[in-house]
N, C-alpha and C positions, 0 to 999 in steps of 0.2 A: 406871149412869153418867147423869148428866145431861147432856142435851142442851139448849140455850139455840137461843133463831133469833136473827134478826139483828137484831129490833125489840128484844127482852129485852135481846142485850149492846149495841146502842145504850144504853136506860134504864140498864143498870150502869156504862157508864162516864161517862154524863153527872152519874150520882147521884156517883160516884168523884172526878169533877171538883170538884161544888159542895162535897164535904168537904174534898178538898184546900184549896179555897181558904177556906172557914171556920175552917181551919188555920192559913192564911196570914194573916188579917187578924183573927187573935185581940186581943179590947180591949187598947190602950193604956192602962195605969192611970192615966198621969199625963196622958192627952188633956186630960180636963173640966178640970184645974189650970192647964196652959197655956193654953188656950181662954181660961179665965176672966180668966188676968191679961192677957190680948192683948185681950180685949172692954173691959176696964175700966183699958185702958191711959191715963195723964194727957193723950198728945198725940195719942188715936183723932180721926179725924175725927169730927165732930158726925153728918153726913150718915148714917154707919156706925151709930151707935148709934141714930137712928129706927127704921132697917129690922131691929133684932135681934127684937124682939117678933113680926113676921111671917115672920120667916124662919128662925128657932131652928138657928143656923148650928152649934153644938155640938150639938145631936140628930141633925142632918144627916151630918155628918162622922162621927160617932160609928159612925151607921149605916153609912156607907159603907167605915167601917174605917181611915182616916186613922192612919198610926201615925209614932212618931220613925222619921227617918232614912230615910224614902220621897223618892221621887224624882216631883213632881206636875206636873201641868199645866194651869192654870186658861183652860178653854178661850171666846173671845169673852170677855175678863175685863173689859172695860168700863175703868170707874175704880180698880177693883181692891178692892170687897170682900171677895168671896170670897179673892184672894190674899193679902191679909193674915191674913186668920184659918188660913190654908191655910200660910203663913211658921210662924206659931206650931206650928202642928198639927203639921209635920215636924221641928220643933226645929233648933238648930245645924248639925246630924250630915244634916240632909235641903237637899231645892233645890226650889224653884219657878219653873216657866216661866208665867211671866203670858202668855197670847196675847190678843195683838189683829193685825189688819190695819191698812194704813196707811188707808185709809178711815174704820175705827173709829176711829182717833186724831183724826180730824180732825173729825168729826162735832161737830156747835154751836159751829162755829169754834173750835173744837182745846179744848174745854172735859176731853173725857175726857182728853187728853193733859196738860193742867194738874193736873187732882187726880192724874192718878199720878205727874207729877213733884214732887207738892207730898207725896204717899203715900212717895216712894221718896227723897227729900231727906236729906241730912246720914246716908247709909247707916241710914235707919232700919231696913231689911227686908234683911239683908246677904246671904240665901241666895235671894233673888229675884233672875234675871234676866228682862228683856223679851224676848218674844217675838215679832218683829214680821214676821209668812207669814201668808199667807190660812189660813183654817182646813182647806180642803182640801187643801193642800201646807205640809205642817207639817214636812217632812224630817226626821224624828222617826224611828229607828228601832228597837225592843225597848228603850226607855230607861225608859219610864215605868211606875211601879208603880201610880198613881191618878190618873186626867184625870176633871175635873171639866164638864158642859154645863149651866149652869145659866141657867133662863128663856130661852134660847136657839133651842130646838129648833123652837120655833112659828116664828118668824124666818127660819131656814133654809128651813120647807117652806114657808110665806108668799111670800118671793121668788125663793126658786130650783126650789121644788117637789121632787117625789121626789129626781130627780137629782141636786142641790145636798147633799139631806142624804144619800144613799148616799155621793156624793164626800169627804164632810167625816168621814164614820163611817168611812170606808174610810182615809183619811189616818189618824185617831185609833186605830183597830185595830193602823195600821203601827207609830205611836209605842210603842202598849205592850207589854210586857214577857209574853212568854206567861204566864195565869193574870193579869195585871194586870185592873184595875176601871174601868168608867167609871160614872161616876155622873151621871145624867140627872132634872132638876126642873123641872117646866114648869107652868102654868095647866092645870088640867084643862077640855076645852071637850067639850061633848055630840058625838055621833055626826053626822057630817055637814061641812057648810063653816062653820069657825069664824076664817077668816080677816081679819074685820072686826073681830073681838073679840081677837085678837091672841091667841089658845090653842090648842092640840090635843088630839084624842082620846087619851086614855094607849092604847086600843089600838093605832093607829096609830104609834103612837112604838114600842110594843113588837114591832109587826111590822118595821118599818123596823130595827131594831136587830139581830132576828132575823136579816134578809135581808143586814144587812152583816157576819153569822159571827159573831155574838155570842150569848153564852149569860145568858140572865136570871136571877142567882140567885135576890134577892130585892124585895121591892115595900114600900115605908112609908107609913103614914098619918102620919107623924106633922106633915104642912102640911096634913093633911084639917080643911075647913071646912063641915060641911053648911050653913051659911047661904048661901053660895053655889052658886046655881042653875045658873050656866055660862053665864047669858044676856046679863050685863053686861061691856062692853069692861073689861079688866082694868086702865086708867088713869080708870077713873069714881070718882070720890071715896065714893062708897058700898061702893067692896070696894077700892081700891087699897090694895096692900099686905098686904092679908087674904083674897087670891083663896083656891078650893081649888086646890092643888099635888100631884101625884104625884111618888113620888122612886123613879126605878128605880135597882138595883144592878146591871149586867151586864158579864159578864167576857167577857175574850179568852182561848178555850181554850188551853191547853198543850199 
């Protein structure tokens, strides 16, 4: 008879959870075609097209397991670059919540609101619903298959510290279904204070996710850029749009 220690049992349970996630997020064979069509749509915003090379959205969304029929949440969506691509990723049977709070929509004299209105005009993205709630008070429970936090964890950390990050991650965790995925992409920072550079140390991001009750399933180097030594501000012309970035796939345990 085999006797397992508590640590061994925990490891086996974690392995089982990860295997379940891998099965649940099996690749959608038509995902890349839907994204290709959306990225080359004649009415797509020109500003989005300029971002594609640096952001590699098709590779990122495939890594995160986006698939047809999912309900997804685009957090701190801004003008909606990822909202539009998530709309294509989940197809007509899926749904996208594009989340901003009131203050974000008013930024830059309402520029974000105007771009969102343009993006959604004439029912261009019928499976998208604007979700105007603070990120730490989403008012969603066990409804989301996939959430994306793209290039914004560092902002939460800079302007609200660990308490704001933890409150937001807690709200996201509540919104996700058991087994749901949170994808986090951000600018890589060196160990130490990255606030002035608008970056975050990936080990800090991972630790916060684990503290919030998430399991780190996988990490991707798809947005790795070894030319970026993490010492420049992310808006510095020498590196803007091409920063070294980490992508983390985290899961709400079942």
